[in-house]
C-alpha positions in Angstrom: 47.5 34.3 -11.8 50.6 32.6 -12.9 48.9 29.3 -13.0 46.1 30.6 -15.1 48.5 32.0 -17.5 50.3 28.6 -17.7 46.9 26.7 -18.3 46.0 29.3 -20.8 49.2 28.7 -22.5 48.8 24.8 -22.5 45.2 25.1 -23.9 46.6 27.2 -26.8 49.2 24.8 -27.6 46.8 22.0 -27.4 44.5 23.7 -29.7 47.2 24.4 -32.0 47.8 20.4 -31.9 44.6 19.7 -32.6 44.3 21.8 -35.6 47.4 20.3 -37.0 45.8 16.7 -36.4 42.7 17.3 -37.9 44.5 18.7 -41.0 46.4 15.4 -41.2 43.2 13.4 -40.3 41.5 15.1 -43.6 44.5 13.9 -45.7 44.4 10.3 -44.4 40.4 9.7 -44.5 39.9 6.1 -45.8 43.3 5.0 -45.1 44.3 2.6 -42.4 46.0 5.4 -40.4 42.3 7.5 -40.1 41.7 5.6 -37.0 45.1 6.6 -35.4 44.4 10.2 -35.9 40.8 10.2 -34.8 42.2 8.6 -31.6 44.6 11.3 -31.0 42.3 14.1 -31.7 40.1 12.6 -29.2 43.1 12.7 -26.6 43.6 16.4 -27.3 40.0 17.0 -26.9 40.0 15.3 -23.5 43.1 17.4 -22.5 41.6 20.6 -23.6 38.6 20.0 -21.4 40.7 19.1 -18.5 42.7 22.1 -18.7 39.7 24.4 -18.8 38.1 22.6 -15.9 41.3 23.1 -14.1 41.0 26.8 -15.1 37.7 27.0 -13.4 38.6 25.5 -10.2 
């Protein structure tokens, strides 16, 4: 159960990071940094998906 709690905690942290990145992404839309934030959001989405898969195993 400790592993599940740890994974859930990491998922929550990743979701908070994503919220922050999305807010920053909205501010930089149309600028050269837009792609940078879009890539970071994609990486965080992939991390969340991976952690959720680990949770199911």
